[in-house]
C-alpha positions as CSV (number, residue, x, y, z in Angstrom):
1,M,118.3,-8.3,117.7
2,E,120.7,-10.9,115.9
3,V,122.3,-11.3,112.7
4,I,123.8,-14.6,111.6
5,K,127.2,-15.1,110.2
6,N,127.3,-17.1,107.0
7,K,130.9,-18.2,106.9
8,M,133.2,-19.9,109.4
9,S,137.0,-19.6,109.5
10,P,138.4,-21.9,106.8
11,N,141.0,-23.5,109.2
12,K,139.9,-24.4,112.7
13,E,140.9,-26.8,115.5
14,D,138.6,-29.5,117.0
15,E,138.3,-30.2,120.5
16,N,141.3,-32.7,120.2
17,G,143.5,-29.9,118.9
18,E,143.6,-31.4,115.2
19,T,143.5,-28.8,112.4
20,T,140.7,-28.9,110.0
21,N,140.2,-27.6,106.6
22,H,137.0,-27.2,104.3
23,E,136.6,-30.7,103.6
24,D,136.9,-31.7,107.2
25,N,134.2,-29.2,108.1
26,I,131.8,-30.8,105.6
27,K,132.7,-34.0,107.0
28,K,132.0,-32.6,110.5
29,K,128.5,-31.6,109.5
30,T,127.5,-35.4,109.7
31,L,128.3,-35.1,113.4
32,G,125.7,-33.7,115.9
33,G,122.1,-33.4,115.2
34,I,119.0,-35.0,116.3
35,K,120.7,-38.6,116.4
36,T,122.7,-37.5,119.3
37,M,119.8,-36.6,121.3
38,P,118.6,-40.0,122.4
39,F,122.1,-40.6,124.0
40,I,122.4,-37.1,125.6
41,L,118.8,-37.0,126.9
42,A,119.1,-40.6,128.1
43,N,122.2,-39.4,130.1
44,E,120.4,-36.4,131.3
45,V,117.1,-38.3,132.2
46,C,119.0,-40.9,134.3
47,D,121.0,-38.2,135.9
48,R,118.0,-36.1,136.8
49,F,116.2,-39.1,138.0
50,A,119.0,-40.0,140.2
51,G,119.4,-36.4,141.4
52,V,115.8,-35.8,142.2
53,G,115.5,-39.3,143.7
54,F,118.4,-38.5,146.1
55,Y,117.5,-34.9,146.9
56,S,113.7,-34.5,146.7
57,N,113.1,-36.5,149.9
58,L,116.3,-35.8,151.8
59,I,114.6,-33.6,154.3
60,T,112.8,-36.7,155.5
61,Y,116.1,-38.5,155.6
62,L,117.7,-36.0,157.8
63,T,114.7,-35.4,160.1
64,Q,113.6,-39.1,160.5
65,Q,116.7,-41.1,160.1
66,L,119.3,-38.7,161.5
67,N,116.9,-37.1,163.8
68,L,117.9,-33.4,163.2
69,P,115.7,-30.5,164.0
70,L,113.6,-29.0,161.2
71,V,115.5,-25.7,160.8
72,K,119.0,-27.3,161.1
73,A,118.0,-30.2,158.5
74,S,116.6,-27.5,156.1
75,N,119.7,-25.3,156.3
76,I,121.9,-28.2,155.7
77,L,119.9,-29.0,152.5
78,T,119.8,-25.2,151.5
79,N,123.6,-24.8,152.0
80,F,124.2,-28.0,150.1
81,G,122.1,-26.5,147.4
82,G,124.3,-23.3,147.6
83,T,127.5,-25.2,147.4
84,S,126.2,-27.1,144.4
85,G,125.2,-23.9,142.8
86,F,128.8,-22.4,143.0
87,M,130.5,-25.5,141.8
88,P,129.2,-25.4,138.1
89,L,131.2,-22.0,137.6
90,I,134.3,-24.2,138.2
91,G,133.2,-26.7,135.9
92,A,132.1,-24.3,133.3
93,L,135.5,-22.4,133.4
94,I,137.3,-25.8,133.0
95,A,135.4,-26.8,130.1
96,D,135.5,-23.5,128.4
97,S,139.3,-23.0,129.2
98,F,141.0,-26.3,128.3
99,A,139.1,-29.5,128.9
100,G,136.2,-29.2,126.6
101,R,132.5,-29.9,127.6
102,F,132.7,-33.6,126.6
103,Y,135.5,-34.7,128.9
104,T,134.3,-32.4,131.8
105,I,130.9,-34.0,131.7
106,V,132.4,-37.5,131.8
107,V,134.6,-36.7,134.9
108,G,131.7,-35.0,136.6
109,L,129.5,-38.2,136.1
110,L,132.2,-40.2,137.7
111,I,132.4,-38.0,140.6
112,Y,128.7,-37.6,141.0
113,L,128.5,-41.6,141.1
114,L,131.0,-42.0,143.8
115,G,129.0,-39.5,146.0
116,M,125.8,-41.6,145.3
117,V,127.7,-44.8,146.4
118,C,128.8,-43.2,149.4
119,I,125.5,-41.9,150.5
120,T,123.8,-45.3,149.6
121,T,126.3,-47.1,151.8
122,S,125.9,-44.7,154.8
123,S,122.1,-45.5,154.7
124,I,122.5,-49.2,154.7
125,L,125.1,-49.4,157.7
126,P,123.3,-48.9,161.0
127,Q,126.3,-47.7,162.8
128,L,126.3,-44.5,160.5
129,R,122.8,-43.4,161.9
130,P,121.5,-42.6,165.3
131,P,118.9,-44.8,167.2
132,P,115.4,-44.4,165.7
133,C,112.9,-41.8,167.4
134,P,109.5,-42.4,166.3
135,T,108.0,-40.2,169.1
136,K,110.0,-37.1,168.1
137,E,110.7,-36.5,171.7
138,N,114.1,-36.5,173.3
139,C,115.7,-37.7,170.2
140,I,119.4,-38.4,169.8
141,E,120.8,-36.4,166.9
142,A,123.4,-37.8,164.6
143,S,126.9,-37.5,166.0
144,S,129.6,-35.3,164.4
145,S,131.2,-38.3,162.7
146,Q,127.8,-39.3,161.1
147,L,127.3,-35.9,159.9
148,W,130.8,-35.5,158.5
149,I,130.2,-38.7,156.3
150,L,126.9,-37.0,155.2
151,Y,128.8,-33.8,154.3
152,L,131.5,-35.8,152.3
153,C,128.7,-37.4,150.3
154,L,127.1,-34.2,149.6
155,L,130.3,-32.6,148.6
156,L,131.2,-35.3,146.1
157,T,127.6,-35.0,144.6
158,S,128.1,-31.2,144.5
159,L,131.4,-31.5,142.8
160,G,130.0,-33.9,140.2
161,S,127.1,-31.8,139.6
162,G,129.2,-28.8,139.0
163,A,130.9,-30.4,136.1
164,I,127.7,-31.7,134.6
165,R,125.0,-29.0,135.1
166,P,126.5,-26.1,133.1
167,N,128.0,-28.2,130.3
168,V,125.2,-30.8,129.4
169,V,122.6,-28.2,128.2
170,T,125.3,-26.3,126.3
171,F,126.7,-29.5,124.8
172,A,123.4,-30.7,123.7
173,A,122.6,-27.3,122.1
174,D,125.9,-27.4,120.3
175,Q,124.6,-30.4,118.3
176,F,122.1,-28.0,116.5
177,D,122.3,-25.0,114.5
178,M,120.7,-22.8,117.1
179,T,120.6,-19.8,114.9
180,T,117.8,-21.1,112.7
181,G,115.5,-20.8,115.8
182,K,115.4,-17.0,116.1
183,S,112.6,-16.5,113.6
184,N,111.2,-20.1,113.2
185,P,109.2,-21.3,116.4
186,S,109.1,-24.7,114.8
187,S,112.9,-25.4,114.3
188,A,114.8,-28.0,116.3
189,G,117.0,-25.2,117.7
190,R,114.2,-23.1,119.0
191,N,112.3,-25.9,120.6
192,F,115.3,-27.7,122.0
193,F,115.1,-25.9,125.5
194,N,111.3,-26.8,125.8
195,W,111.8,-30.5,124.8
196,Y,115.0,-30.6,127.2
197,Y,113.1,-29.4,130.1
198,F,110.0,-31.6,129.1
199,C,112.4,-34.7,129.3
200,M,113.9,-33.5,132.6
201,G,110.3,-33.1,134.0
202,L,109.3,-36.7,132.9
203,S,112.4,-38.2,134.8
204,T,111.7,-36.1,137.8
205,L,108.2,-37.4,137.9
206,T,109.3,-40.8,137.7
207,A,111.6,-40.2,140.5
208,L,109.1,-38.7,142.7
209,T,106.6,-41.5,142.2
210,V,108.8,-44.6,142.4
211,V,111.9,-43.6,144.2
212,V,110.1,-41.5,146.9
213,Y,107.6,-44.3,147.6
214,I,110.3,-46.9,147.9
215,Q,112.3,-44.7,150.4
216,D,109.2,-44.1,152.6
217,K,107.5,-47.6,152.4
218,V,110.5,-50.0,151.8
219,G,113.8,-48.5,152.9
220,W,116.4,-46.0,152.4
221,G,119.0,-48.5,151.2
222,L,117.0,-49.4,148.1
223,G,115.6,-45.9,147.8
224,L,119.1,-44.5,147.3
225,G,120.4,-47.6,145.6
226,I,118.0,-47.1,142.6
227,P,119.2,-43.6,141.8
228,T,122.9,-44.9,142.1
229,I,122.0,-47.5,139.4
230,A,120.5,-44.6,137.3
231,M,123.8,-42.7,137.5
232,V,125.7,-45.8,136.3
233,L,123.1,-46.0,133.2
234,S,123.6,-42.1,132.8
235,F,127.4,-42.5,132.3
236,I,127.0,-45.5,130.0
237,A,124.5,-43.7,127.9
238,F,126.6,-40.6,127.4
239,V,130.0,-42.3,126.6
240,V,128.7,-45.0,124.2
241,A,127.8,-42.2,121.6
242,A,131.1,-40.3,121.8
243,H,132.0,-40.9,118.2
244,L,128.7,-39.1,117.1
245,Y,129.1,-35.8,119.1
246,R,130.0,-32.5,117.6
247,R,132.5,-30.9,119.9
248,V,133.5,-27.3,120.2
249,K,137.0,-26.8,121.0
250,P,137.8,-24.7,124.1
251,E,139.5,-21.5,123.1
252,G,141.3,-20.5,126.2
253,S,140.1,-19.2,129.5
254,P,137.4,-16.5,129.3
255,L,138.7,-15.1,132.5
256,V,142.0,-14.3,130.8
257,R,140.5,-12.6,127.8
258,V,138.3,-10.5,130.4
259,A,141.5,-9.6,132.3
260,Q,143.2,-8.6,129.2
261,V,140.4,-6.2,128.2
262,V,140.4,-4.7,131.7
263,V,144.2,-4.3,131.9
264,A,144.3,-2.8,128.3
265,A,141.7,-0.3,129.3
266,I,143.5,0.7,132.5
267,K,146.6,1.3,130.7
268,K,144.9,3.6,128.3
269,R,142.7,5.1,130.7
270,K,144.3,8.5,130.2
271,I,143.9,8.3,126.4
272,A,141.1,10.5,125.2
273,M,138.4,8.9,123.2
274,P,138.5,10.3,119.6
275,K,135.2,11.7,118.3
276,N,135.4,9.6,115.3
277,T,135.9,6.5,117.0
278,S,138.5,4.1,115.6
279,L,138.7,0.8,117.1
280,Y,141.0,-2.3,116.5
281,E,139.6,-5.2,114.7
282,N,141.2,-8.5,113.8
283,K,139.1,-11.1,112.2
284,E,141.6,-13.8,112.1
285,L,142.4,-13.3,115.8
286,D,138.8,-13.7,116.8
287,A,137.8,-16.4,114.3
288,R,137.9,-19.1,116.9
289,I,135.7,-17.2,119.3
290,S,133.3,-15.9,116.8
291,A,132.0,-18.8,114.8
292,D,128.4,-17.5,115.0
293,G,129.4,-13.9,114.1
294,R,131.5,-11.1,115.7
295,L,130.0,-8.8,118.2
296,L,129.4,-5.3,117.0
297,H,130.5,-2.2,118.9
298,T,127.9,-0.8,121.1
299,N,127.6,2.5,122.9
300,T,127.2,1.1,126.3
301,L,130.1,1.1,129.0
302,R,132.4,3.0,126.7
303,W,135.1,3.0,129.3
304,F,136.0,-0.6,128.1
305,D,136.4,1.0,124.5
306,R,139.7,2.3,125.5
307,A,141.1,-1.3,125.4
308,A,140.6,-1.1,121.5
309,I,142.1,2.3,120.7
310,V,145.0,1.8,118.2
311,T,148.1,3.8,119.3
312,Q,151.5,4.2,117.6
313,D,152.8,1.5,119.9
314,D,150.2,-0.9,118.8
315,M,150.9,-0.2,115.1
316,K,154.7,-1.2,115.5
317,D,153.7,-5.1,115.6
318,C,150.3,-5.5,114.1
319,S,151.0,-9.1,113.2
320,S,151.3,-10.3,116.8
321,P,149.4,-7.8,118.9
322,N,149.9,-7.7,122.7
323,L,146.5,-8.5,123.9
324,W,147.3,-7.2,127.4
325,R,147.6,-3.8,125.7
326,I,145.2,-3.8,122.7
327,A,141.8,-5.7,122.5
328,T,139.8,-6.3,119.5
329,V,136.1,-4.8,119.6
330,H,134.8,-8.3,119.7
331,R,136.7,-9.0,123.0
332,V,135.7,-5.7,124.5
333,E,132.0,-6.4,123.6
334,E,132.2,-9.9,125.3
335,I,132.8,-8.2,128.6
336,K,130.2,-5.6,127.9
337,L,127.7,-8.3,127.1
338,V,128.4,-10.3,130.2
339,I,128.0,-7.1,132.5
340,R,124.7,-6.0,130.6
341,M,123.5,-9.6,131.4
342,V,124.3,-9.4,135.3
343,P,121.2,-7.4,136.3
344,I,118.9,-9.8,134.6
345,W,120.9,-12.7,136.0
346,A,120.6,-11.1,139.6
347,A,117.0,-11.0,139.5
348,T,116.5,-14.7,140.0
349,I,118.4,-14.5,143.3
350,L,115.6,-13.2,145.4
351,L,113.3,-15.6,143.5
352,V,115.5,-18.6,144.7
353,T,115.8,-17.0,148.3
354,S,111.9,-17.1,148.4
355,Q,111.7,-20.7,147.3
356,S,115.0,-22.1,149.0
357,H,113.1,-23.5,152.0
358,Q,109.5,-23.9,150.7
359,H,110.2,-27.5,149.4
360,S,111.3,-28.6,152.7
361,F,108.5,-26.7,154.7
362,I,106.0,-28.0,152.4
363,I,106.9,-31.8,152.9
364,I,106.8,-31.2,156.7
365,Q,103.3,-29.6,156.2
366,A,102.2,-32.6,154.2
367,G,103.4,-35.1,156.8
368,T,100.9,-33.6,159.3
369,M,98.0,-33.8,156.9
370,D,95.6,-36.7,155.9
371,R,97.5,-38.2,152.9
372,H,95.1,-41.1,151.8
373,M,94.2,-41.5,148.3
374,S,92.2,-44.5,149.2
375,P,91.7,-46.4,152.5
376,S,94.6,-48.6,152.0
377,F,97.1,-46.0,150.3
378,E,98.9,-42.9,151.4
379,I,100.7,-40.6,149.2
380,P,104.3,-40.0,150.4
381,P,104.8,-36.3,151.4
382,A,107.7,-35.7,148.9
383,S,105.5,-37.1,146.0
384,L,103.3,-34.2,146.1
385,S,105.8,-32.6,144.0
386,I,104.4,-34.6,141.0
387,F,101.5,-32.3,140.8
388,G,104.0,-29.3,140.1
389,V,105.8,-31.5,137.6
390,L,102.9,-32.7,135.7
391,T,101.6,-29.0,135.4
392,M,105.0,-28.0,134.0
393,L,105.0,-30.8,131.5
394,I,101.3,-29.9,130.4
395,C,102.5,-26.3,130.0
396,L,105.5,-27.2,127.9
397,S,103.5,-29.4,125.7
398,L,101.0,-26.7,125.1
399,Y,103.4,-23.9,124.9
400,N,104.3,-24.1,121.1
401,R,100.9,-25.4,120.2
402,V,98.5,-23.1,121.9
403,F,100.4,-20.3,123.7
404,V,102.7,-19.2,121.0
405,P,100.0,-19.0,118.2
406,L,97.8,-17.0,120.6
407,S,100.5,-14.5,121.8
408,R,101.7,-14.0,118.3
409,R,98.5,-12.3,117.4
410,F,99.2,-9.6,119.9
411,T,103.0,-9.4,119.8
412,K,103.5,-9.9,116.1
413,N,106.6,-11.9,117.1
414,P,107.2,-15.3,115.3
415,V,108.2,-16.9,118.4
416,G,105.4,-15.4,120.5
417,I,107.1,-13.8,123.4
418,T,110.8,-13.0,124.2
419,C,112.8,-14.9,126.8
420,L,112.7,-12.1,129.0
421,Q,109.0,-11.7,128.7
422,R,108.8,-15.4,129.5
423,M,110.8,-15.0,132.6
424,G,108.7,-12.0,133.7
425,I,105.4,-14.0,133.5
426,G,106.9,-16.9,135.5
427,F,108.1,-14.3,138.2
428,A,104.5,-13.0,138.5
429,I,103.0,-16.6,138.7
430,N,105.5,-17.4,141.6
431,I,104.1,-14.6,143.6
432,L,100.7,-16.0,143.3
433,A,101.9,-19.4,144.2
434,T,103.5,-18.1,147.5
435,L,100.3,-16.2,148.4
436,V,98.3,-19.3,148.0
437,S,100.9,-21.3,150.2
438,A,100.3,-18.8,153.1
439,L,96.4,-19.1,152.6
440,V,96.6,-22.8,152.8
441,E,98.8,-22.9,155.9
442,I,96.2,-20.6,157.5
443,K,93.7,-23.3,156.7
444,R,95.8,-26.0,158.0
445,K,96.3,-24.4,161.4
446,Q,92.7,-23.5,161.8
447,V,91.8,-27.3,161.3
448,A,94.5,-28.3,163.8
449,L,93.1,-25.8,166.3
450,S,89.4,-26.9,166.0
451,H,90.5,-30.5,166.6
452,N,92.9,-29.5,169.5
453,L,95.9,-31.1,167.7
454,I,98.2,-28.0,168.1
455,E,100.2,-29.6,170.9
456,K,100.4,-33.0,169.1
457,P,103.2,-32.9,166.5
458,T,102.8,-36.7,165.3
459,A,98.9,-36.7,164.9
460,T,97.4,-36.5,161.6
461,I,95.4,-33.2,161.1
462,P,92.0,-34.2,159.4
463,I,92.6,-31.9,156.4
464,S,93.3,-33.5,153.1
465,V,96.9,-33.0,151.8
466,F,95.5,-32.2,148.3
467,W,94.9,-28.7,149.7
468,L,98.5,-28.2,148.8
469,V,98.0,-29.2,145.1
470,P,97.2,-25.6,143.9
471,Q,100.4,-24.0,145.0
472,F,102.4,-27.0,143.4
473,C,100.3,-26.5,140.1
474,L,101.1,-22.6,140.3
475,H,104.8,-23.4,140.7
476,G,104.8,-25.7,137.8
477,V,103.3,-23.0,135.4
478,A,105.7,-20.6,136.8
479,E,108.7,-23.0,136.1
480,A,107.6,-23.7,132.6
481,F,107.9,-20.0,131.9
482,S,110.8,-18.7,134.2
483,S,113.3,-21.6,134.0
484,V,113.0,-22.3,130.4
485,G,113.1,-18.5,129.5
486,H,116.2,-18.3,131.7
487,L,118.0,-20.9,129.9
488,E,117.1,-19.5,126.6
489,F,118.4,-16.0,127.7
490,L,121.7,-17.4,129.0
491,Y,122.5,-19.5,126.1
492,D,121.3,-16.9,123.5
493,Q,122.8,-13.8,124.8
494,A,126.1,-15.2,126.3
495,P,129.2,-14.7,124.1
496,E,129.7,-18.1,122.2
497,S,133.0,-18.7,123.8
498,M,131.7,-18.1,127.3
499,R,128.4,-20.1,127.1
500,S,129.1,-22.8,129.6
501,T,130.5,-20.3,132.0
502,C,127.4,-18.0,131.6
503,M,125.2,-21.1,131.8
504,A,126.8,-21.7,135.2
505,L,125.4,-18.4,136.3
506,N,122.0,-20.2,136.3
507,S,123.4,-22.2,139.3
508,I,125.3,-19.4,140.8
509,T,121.9,-17.6,141.5
510,A,120.8,-20.8,142.9
511,A,123.8,-20.7,145.4
512,I,123.5,-17.2,146.4
513,G,119.7,-17.3,146.8
514,S,120.1,-20.4,148.8
515,Y,122.7,-18.9,151.1
516,V,120.4,-15.8,151.5
517,G,117.5,-18.0,152.2
518,T,119.5,-19.8,154.8
519,F,120.4,-16.5,156.6
520,V,116.6,-15.3,156.4
521,V,115.3,-18.5,157.9
522,S,117.9,-18.4,160.5
523,M,117.2,-15.1,161.5
524,I,113.4,-15.7,161.7
525,H,114.2,-18.7,163.8
526,D,116.6,-16.9,166.1
527,H,114.5,-13.8,166.6
528,T,110.9,-14.8,166.7
529,G,111.1,-16.2,170.3
530,K,110.6,-19.7,171.6
531,E,106.7,-19.6,172.4
532,H,105.7,-18.1,169.1
533,N,108.5,-19.0,166.8
534,W,107.6,-18.7,163.2
535,L,109.6,-21.9,162.4
536,P,109.7,-24.2,165.3
537,D,112.1,-27.2,165.5
538,R,109.7,-30.1,166.2
539,N,106.1,-29.0,166.2
540,L,105.1,-27.0,163.0
541,N,101.4,-26.6,164.4
542,K,102.7,-24.1,167.0
543,G,104.6,-22.1,164.4
544,K,103.7,-19.0,162.1
545,L,104.7,-20.6,158.8
546,D,102.0,-18.3,157.0
547,Y,103.9,-15.4,158.2
548,Y,107.1,-16.7,156.4
549,Y,105.1,-16.9,153.2
550,W,103.8,-13.6,153.4
551,L,107.4,-12.3,153.9
552,M,108.5,-14.2,150.8
553,S,105.6,-12.9,148.8
554,G,106.7,-9.3,149.6
555,I,110.3,-10.1,148.6
556,Q,109.2,-11.5,145.3
557,L,107.0,-8.5,144.5
558,V,109.9,-6.1,145.1
559,N,112.1,-8.4,142.9
560,L,109.4,-8.3,140.1
561,V,109.6,-4.6,140.0
562,Y,113.3,-4.7,139.8
563,Y,113.3,-7.3,137.0
564,V,110.8,-5.5,134.9
565,T,113.0,-2.4,135.1
566,C,116.1,-4.1,134.2
567,A,114.4,-6.1,131.2
568,Y,113.1,-2.9,129.8
569,F,116.4,-1.3,129.4
570,Y,118.3,-4.5,128.4
571,T,120.0,-4.4,125.0
572,C,120.4,-7.6,122.9
573,K,123.7,-8.3,121.5
574,P,124.2,-7.5,117.8
575,L,126.2,-9.8,115.5
576,E,128.0,-9.1,112.2
577,V,127.4,-10.9,108.9
578,V,130.6,-12.2,107.4
579,K,130.7,-12.5,103.8
580,D,132.6,-15.0,101.7
581,S,134.4,-12.0,100.0
582,D,135.6,-10.7,103.1
583,I,139.5,-10.6,103.2
584,D,141.1,-10.6,106.9
585,R,143.4,-7.7,107.6
586,D,145.7,-7.7,110.8
587,L,144.8,-4.2,111.7
588,E,141.2,-2.9,111.0
589,L,139.3,0.0,112.0
590,A,135.7,-0.3,113.1
591,K,133.3,2.2,111.9
592,E,130.7,3.6,114.3
593,E,127.1,3.2,112.7
594,M,123.6,3.2,114.2
595,I,121.5,0.1,115.0
596,V,117.8,0.0,116.2
597,V,117.4,-2.7,118.8
598,K,114.2,-3.9,120.1
599,S,113.6,-4.1,123.9
600,P,113.2,-7.9,124.7
601,L,110.5,-7.1,127.1
602,T,108.3,-4.6,125.7
603,G,109.1,-4.5,121.9
604,Q,109.8,-0.8,122.1
605,T,113.0,0.4,120.1
606,R,115.9,2.0,121.4
607,E,118.9,3.3,119.3
608,N,122.4,2.0,119.9
609,D,125.8,2.5,118.1
610,V,125.7,0.3,115.1
611,N,123.6,0.8,111.9
612,N,121.1,-1.8,111.0
613,D,118.6,-2.6,108.2
614,E,115.9,-4.3,110.0
615,K,117.4,-7.7,110.8
616,L,120.7,-7.7,108.8
617,I,123.9,-5.6,109.2
618,K,126.4,-5.4,106.6
619,S,129.9,-6.6,107.3
620,M,132.3,-3.7,108.4
621,R,135.3,-2.8,106.5
C-alpha cells in the first residue's frame, strides 16, 4: 500500500552540495530518464560480462591450473563470494552517507579493474602457477605465495564489486519516476527491473559462450584478458555520460539516524506512552530524506515510538531539536521499516546456502560426462549455464506479455502479482530444480557403474551432458521470479534515504549464505568418512553428491515454509501525500488514524495505525 507525494521541498541540495530552487528543479527534470539507460546499461553489461567471464569458470582454473582439491577450491570460491557479499554494505553506506552513488561507482570500477589486471597477469606468468597435472594423481598444489596472489586479486575484485553492486541498480532506478509503476505495469519504472535483469542475462550469456570457450580451448591469459578489456569499456561507458545523470544527494549516514532513534528511545524508556498518542513531526527537517513522501505512523514495534514523544524539555528549543533526544515519526518509521524487512531478507540466506556450491559441483559433474554437440565440438562444462540464462531471458521476455495478463485475471492486481508472491514462486521452483539435480546425479552414477568407470576419475562417462539441462532451465525460471522480485522488494520497501544500504542486503544474504554453505560442505566432507565420502577430493564418481542435493532440498523446503509465514504477516510501508497548501511547522503532532493494508502475499487485509481511503491518505496536520 503506497501513496505518492505530490510536492518536493522548494529548496534542495544536489549531490555536489549546491542549493537549488524551483527553477533549478524544473531544469533538473531534463536530467535522467531513458536517455541515460544506454550508458548505464552499457556499463553494467560490460561489468557483468567481465564478472561472469572471470568467476563462472574459476573452479576449473583452481582445480586444473592451480591443482587444488575439489572441496578446497569450492570453499575458496564460496568464501570469495561471501566476502564479496559483505563489501556492498560498505559501499552502500559510503554512497548513502557522503560520497553519493555516482562517485562511489566510479571508484569501485577502478578498483575492480585493478583486480582484473592482477588476476590476468597471474594467469600469464608461469612462475605464479604450479606444474601441470593432467593425470590428477600426485599433483603439486599451488604454493602459499601463489595462493596469496590469488587472494589479493579476489580481494580487489570484492572491494570493487562492493562499491558497484548496491549502487548501480539504485542509481539507474533514480533516473526514472518509479512511483508511476505502482499501478501501471507498462510504465518504464515498473519494467525497469525486468529490463535490467534481461540485459544482465544477455551479457552473462555472451560471457558463458565466448569467454568460457576461450578459457578452455585457447588459454587463460586471453580468457581473462577479454573480461579485463570489458571492464575498461565499462568504466568509459559510465563516465562519458556523467553530465546526463540525475544524482540524488546523500543525506548523511543512515546508521547515525538509526542510532539517534535508538538512543532517544532509550532515554525516554521510562516515559509512559499516552493513550492519545502525540508524536513529533517536522516536515522541514525530514524534507531531504522524504522526497517520495513521509512515512506514516504504524502500530508495530511501538517501543521505538518513545523516541518521538514530545516532552517539556523538547519544547524549549523547537527550532533546533536535539536529534539524540527526539526523533520525528518519519525517522522512527525508517528503523521500523528496515526491521520489518529483515525476516523477508533473511529468507534468502538458506536459499543461497543450498545453491552456494551447486555451480561448482555441476561443472565438475559436466566434466565427467559426454559433452559432444557434434563429432568435432565439445561444449565447455561452465558453458552449460547458458541454458539457465536463456530460460531466464525467455521468462523475463514473456513475463509482462503473458504472465501478468494471465495472473491479473485471478489476482485482480494491475501488475499481476506482488513482488513477495513473485519471490515465493521462485523459491518453490528452486526446490524442484534441486530435486532434479539429485535424480540426474543418481543416473550419472548408474551409468558410470555399469561401464566400470567408478575408479576412473578422468574417464568420460557415456552419458550426455545435456541430462543436466533441465535443472539449469528450472534454475533460470526460478531466478526470473525470485531475483527480480527481491530487487523490486528491496528498492520499493526501503526508506528512500537508505535504498543503497538496503539494496546491499541482497549481497549480504549471498555472503551469509555462502559462509553457511561452506560450513555445511566442510562438515559433510569431514564427517562422511574417506571410503564413502559424499564429496571426495578427486574422484566424484565415488562420492554421494545426490545425498547432498537431497539435504539441500530439505533445507529449501523448510525455508519456503518460513518465507510464506513471514510474507503473510508483512506490512507494506504507507506514505503521506503532501499538498501544495501544506505549511511546515517546527513542532507538529501526528494524529493516530487507521489504515487498511493488503498483504503483499495473499491480498488479504489487515488493519494498521493510519486511516486510509483506498489508495490515498490525506496529509496530516
